[in-house]
C-alpha positions as CSV (number, residue, x, y, z in Angstrom):
1,M,0.0,-0.2,0.1
2,S,1.6,3.4,-1.0
3,V,1.5,6.0,1.3
4,D,-1.1,8.3,-0.6
5,E,-3.6,5.1,0.0
6,R,-2.5,4.5,3.4
7,A,-3.4,8.6,4.1
8,I,-6.8,7.9,2.2
9,L,-7.3,5.0,4.5
10,E,-6.8,6.6,7.6
11,R,-8.5,10.1,6.9
12,P,-11.1,10.2,9.2
13,T,-14.6,9.3,7.1
14,R,-18.6,10.6,7.8
15,L,-19.9,7.5,9.5
16,F,-22.8,7.3,5.6
17,K,-19.8,8.2,2.9
18,Y,-17.7,5.0,4.3
19,I,-20.7,2.9,4.8
20,A,-21.4,3.8,0.9
21,D,-17.9,2.8,-0.3
22,R,-17.6,-0.2,0.5
23,T,-21.1,-1.1,-0.3
24,E,-23.6,-1.1,-1.9
25,W,-25.8,0.8,0.6
26,G,-27.2,3.8,-0.8
27,H,-27.6,6.5,1.6
28,R,-31.0,6.9,1.4
29,A,-31.2,3.1,2.5
30,L,-28.5,4.0,5.4
31,G,-30.4,6.2,6.3
32,R,-33.9,3.6,7.0
33,L,-31.2,1.7,8.2
34,S,-29.7,4.1,10.4
35,R,-33.6,5.3,12.0
36,R,-34.2,1.6,12.6
37,G,-31.0,1.5,14.7
38,S,-29.3,-1.4,12.4
39,I,-25.6,1.0,12.5
40,T,-23.8,0.3,14.8
41,I,-20.0,1.8,15.8
42,E,-17.5,0.3,18.0
43,V,-14.8,2.6,19.4
44,D,-12.1,0.3,20.8
45,G,-14.3,-2.7,21.7
46,E,-17.3,-0.1,22.6
47,P,-20.6,0.2,21.4
48,V,-21.4,4.2,20.7
49,R,-24.3,5.1,22.1
50,E,-25.1,7.7,20.1
51,I,-25.0,7.8,16.5
52,S,-25.2,10.6,13.7
53,P,-24.9,10.1,9.4
54,R,-22.5,12.9,10.3
55,E,-20.8,10.6,13.0
56,L,-16.7,10.3,11.9
57,V,-15.2,6.9,11.4
58,F,-11.3,6.6,12.1
59,E,-9.0,4.3,11.8
60,G,-9.7,1.0,13.7
61,D,-13.4,1.6,14.1
62,V,-15.7,-1.3,13.7
63,V,-18.6,-0.5,11.7
64,R,-21.3,-2.6,11.4
65,V,-25.0,-2.8,9.2
66,E,-27.4,-5.7,10.5
67,G,-24.9,-7.2,12.1
68,R,-22.1,-7.5,9.8
69,A,-18.9,-5.6,9.6
70,V,-18.0,-3.1,7.1
71,A,-14.9,-4.3,5.7
72,G,-12.1,-1.3,6.2
73,A,-10.3,-1.2,3.1
74,R,-11.9,1.8,0.4
75,P,-11.9,-0.5,-2.6
76,G,-10.2,1.4,-6.1
77,A,-12.9,2.8,-8.0
78,S,-12.7,0.2,-11.5
79,D,-15.8,1.1,-13.2
80,H,-15.3,4.4,-16.1
81,W,-17.2,3.4,-18.9
82,V,-19.1,5.9,-21.9
83,L,-21.9,5.5,-23.3
84,N,-23.5,7.4,-26.4
85,K,-26.7,7.4,-25.0
86,P,-29.5,7.4,-27.7
87,E,-32.5,9.6,-27.8
88,D,-35.1,9.4,-25.4
89,V,-33.1,7.8,-22.7
90,I,-33.9,9.8,-19.5
91,S,-30.1,10.0,-18.0
92,T,-31.8,8.7,-14.8
93,A,-30.5,5.1,-13.1
94,S,-34.6,4.1,-12.9
95,D,-37.4,6.0,-13.8
96,T,-41.1,6.4,-11.6
97,R,-43.1,7.7,-15.1
98,D,-41.4,3.4,-17.1
99,R,-39.5,5.5,-19.5
100,P,-36.5,4.0,-20.8
101,D,-33.3,5.0,-18.7
102,L,-30.0,4.2,-18.1
103,A,-30.8,0.7,-15.7
104,P,-29.6,-1.9,-18.7
105,W,-26.5,-0.3,-19.0
106,L,-25.9,-0.3,-15.1
107,E,-26.8,-3.8,-15.2
108,R,-23.7,-4.5,-17.2
109,I,-21.2,-2.3,-15.8
110,G,-21.8,-3.3,-11.5
111,P,-23.6,-1.6,-8.6
112,R,-21.6,0.8,-8.1
113,A,-21.5,3.0,-11.7
114,F,-23.4,6.0,-11.9
115,P,-24.1,8.3,-14.3
116,V,-21.3,11.6,-13.9
117,G,-24.1,15.3,-14.6
118,R,-27.2,14.2,-17.0
119,L,-28.1,14.5,-21.0
120,D,-31.8,15.4,-21.7
121,R,-33.7,13.4,-23.0
122,E,-33.8,14.6,-26.6
123,T,-29.7,15.1,-26.2
124,T,-26.9,12.2,-27.6
125,G,-24.0,11.8,-26.9
126,L,-21.3,10.9,-24.4
127,L,-22.6,10.0,-21.4
128,L,-19.5,9.0,-18.5
129,M,-20.5,6.3,-16.3
130,I,-18.0,6.4,-12.9
131,D,-17.9,4.7,-9.5
132,D,-16.1,7.6,-7.9
133,G,-18.2,10.0,-6.3
134,D,-14.6,12.2,-5.8
135,L,-13.7,12.5,-9.1
136,A,-17.5,12.7,-10.7
137,Y,-18.2,15.3,-8.3
138,M,-14.9,18.2,-9.9
139,L,-16.0,16.6,-13.5
140,L,-19.4,18.6,-13.1
141,H,-18.2,21.9,-10.2
142,P,-17.6,24.4,-12.6
143,D,-14.3,25.5,-10.4
144,F,-12.9,23.2,-11.8
145,H,-13.5,23.9,-15.2
146,A,-13.6,20.1,-17.2
147,R,-14.9,21.9,-20.3
148,K,-17.9,19.6,-22.1
149,R,-18.1,19.7,-25.8
150,Y,-21.4,19.8,-27.7
151,V,-22.5,19.5,-31.8
152,L,-25.4,21.6,-32.6
153,T,-27.4,21.3,-35.2
154,I,-28.8,24.6,-36.4
155,T,-31.6,25.4,-38.8
156,G,-29.9,27.8,-41.9
157,D,-26.4,29.2,-42.2
158,V,-24.7,30.3,-39.5
159,S,-21.3,32.5,-39.8
160,P,-17.9,32.8,-38.0
161,E,-19.0,36.5,-37.1
162,D,-22.1,35.6,-36.8
163,S,-23.8,38.0,-33.7
164,R,-25.3,35.2,-31.7
165,L,-22.6,33.3,-30.9
166,V,-21.1,36.3,-29.1
167,M,-24.2,36.5,-27.4
168,M,-23.3,33.2,-26.1
169,L,-19.5,34.0,-25.6
170,E,-20.7,36.9,-24.0
171,G,-23.5,35.6,-21.3
172,V,-27.0,35.2,-21.3
173,D,-30.1,35.5,-18.4
174,I,-32.1,31.3,-18.9
175,G,-32.8,32.2,-15.3
176,A,-30.9,31.1,-13.1
177,K,-30.5,31.8,-9.2
178,G,-29.2,35.6,-8.3
179,G,-29.1,36.5,-12.5
180,V,-26.2,34.7,-13.1
181,L,-25.7,35.0,-17.0
182,A,-25.0,31.0,-18.9
183,R,-21.6,31.8,-20.6
184,A,-19.9,29.2,-23.2
185,E,-16.3,29.0,-22.9
186,S,-16.1,28.4,-27.0
187,A,-18.1,28.9,-30.1
188,A,-17.4,28.6,-33.3
189,V,-18.8,27.3,-37.0
190,F,-17.3,23.9,-38.3
191,E,-20.3,23.6,-40.8
192,R,-22.2,26.1,-42.4
193,G,-24.5,25.9,-45.9
194,P,-27.8,27.4,-47.2
195,E,-30.6,25.4,-44.3
196,R,-28.2,24.3,-42.3
197,S,-25.2,24.8,-39.8
198,I,-23.0,23.1,-37.3
199,V,-21.7,24.9,-34.5
200,H,-19.5,23.5,-31.5
201,V,-19.6,24.8,-28.3
202,E,-17.9,24.1,-25.2
203,L,-19.0,24.5,-21.5
204,T,-18.0,24.8,-18.1
205,E,-21.1,25.0,-16.3
206,G,-23.7,22.0,-16.1
207,R,-27.0,23.5,-15.3
208,K,-30.5,21.9,-16.9
209,R,-31.6,22.3,-20.1
210,Q,-28.2,24.6,-20.6
211,V,-27.6,25.0,-24.2
212,R,-31.2,24.6,-25.2
213,R,-32.4,27.2,-23.0
214,M,-29.0,29.3,-23.9
215,C,-30.2,29.0,-27.9
216,R,-33.7,30.2,-27.6
217,H,-32.8,32.8,-25.5
218,V,-30.2,34.1,-29.0
219,R,-32.7,33.0,-31.4
220,F,-31.2,29.8,-32.8
221,R,-33.2,27.0,-33.9
222,L,-31.8,23.9,-32.3
223,E,-32.1,21.0,-34.6
224,H,-31.2,18.4,-32.4
225,L,-27.5,18.5,-29.8
226,H,-25.2,15.6,-29.1
227,R,-22.7,16.3,-27.2
228,D,-19.5,14.2,-28.0
229,R,-16.0,15.5,-25.3
230,F,-16.2,15.4,-21.7
231,G,-12.8,17.2,-20.6
232,P,-9.8,15.3,-22.4
233,V,-12.6,11.7,-23.5
234,H,-13.6,11.9,-27.0
235,L,-16.5,10.0,-27.7
236,G,-14.4,8.4,-31.1
237,D,-16.8,5.9,-32.8
238,V,-18.5,4.4,-30.1
239,A,-22.3,3.6,-31.7
240,P,-25.3,5.0,-29.9
241,G,-26.1,3.0,-27.2
242,E,-22.8,0.9,-27.3
243,L,-19.9,1.3,-24.4
244,R,-16.5,1.4,-23.9
245,R,-14.6,1.3,-20.4
246,L,-12.1,4.0,-20.2
247,G,-8.3,3.3,-20.2
248,E,-5.8,3.8,-17.6
249,G,-4.5,7.1,-19.8
250,E,-8.1,8.4,-20.0
251,I,-8.4,8.2,-16.3
252,D,-5.2,9.6,-16.0
253,A,-6.3,12.3,-18.1
254,L,-9.6,12.9,-16.6
255,W,-7.8,13.4,-12.7
256,G,-5.1,15.3,-14.8
257,C,-7.6,18.6,-16.0
258,V,-9.3,18.6,-12.3
259,G,-6.2,19.4,-10.7
260,G,-5.1,15.8,-10.2
261,R,-5.7,12.9,-7.7
262,A,-4.2,14.5,-4.4
263,V,-6.9,17.1,-4.8
264,P,-9.9,15.7,-2.7
265,G,-7.9,14.4,0.5
266,E,-6.4,18.2,0.1
267,R,-11.1,19.2,0.3
268,A,-10.9,16.3,2.6
269,D,-8.4,17.6,5.1
270,A,-9.6,21.2,4.7
271,A,-13.3,20.3,5.6
272,L,-12.3,18.2,9.0
273,V,-10.3,21.5,10.0
274,R,-13.7,23.3,9.4
275,H,-15.4,20.7,11.2
276,A,-13.0,20.6,14.6
277,A,-13.0,24.5,14.5
278,F,-17.5,24.2,14.6
279,L,-17.1,22.0,17.3
280,R,-14.8,23.9,19.6
281,E,-17.1,27.0,18.7
282,R,-20.3,25.0,20.4
283,D,-17.9,23.6,23.3
284,E,-18.0,20.5,21.9
285,P,-14.5,19.2,21.1
286,N,-13.7,15.7,19.1
287,A,-10.8,15.2,20.6
288,R,-9.6,12.2,18.6
289,L,-10.3,14.6,15.2
290,E,-8.2,16.9,16.5
291,S,-5.5,14.1,17.5
292,W,-5.6,13.1,14.2
293,L,-5.1,17.0,12.9
294,T,-2.5,17.6,14.9
295,A,-0.5,14.5,13.9
296,R,-0.6,15.6,10.5
297,G,0.4,19.6,11.5
298,L,-3.1,20.4,9.8
299,W,-3.9,21.1,13.9
300,G,-2.5,23.4,16.5
301,E,0.4,25.6,16.7
């Protein structure tokens, strides 16, 4: 085990995340189990009397779900796939209205994988499906600047100097909270003709139906929307409805485009420092947490 892997293993983790990272239990199911008293923690052989979902689990603690101990080692993420999502498929694991969803593909991949973000029902193209929550979070959060490229088929002729492209680059109001403008990182004509044109648009955001709403605002008549790239990963020649497993180089490149594999640990450490400070302000210091932070030079003088 490498030093980095050991550091991840030893870092205190909130209870529900600890269990979800090591089992097939989801947070909703864990909430039900917790309310029934089916989740227990033992510290130095003694049971913790009152447990909350935010309870921190430390190295050496024993966590049980319905009496069965949760394995102490976090499994390495192994499922990183690209799906060429067909039209008329909902980007969810299940749909209450019995519409076509991602269940058939997720069943083929494995129980821990999930889609990274969504493509709306009419949109086709690249959908990442992975089992790494840290990577998914950073790929979706605009602060990490992972670009997604969309191929827009637009009715009519669009020139490279079209003012509507300029509007998309400068930002348009799509009714977001706080009046924050939706802005394209790039917008360029790929093909043009009198009947239809192909435009490539890149975003680092992922608001609901953002590209379609931006097109409506600038009065582009959108015939079809397709995503062919997410960060450094290209869809390539994956046929509609087909899956492709990512290679190690592509996974490394995904991590690289959001700052590297060390970022989640750094963010987790910072969150633990904030949590320790919050508890101390409430006059409820967590001695084990402060001791862990102190040993790693993150707490105290």
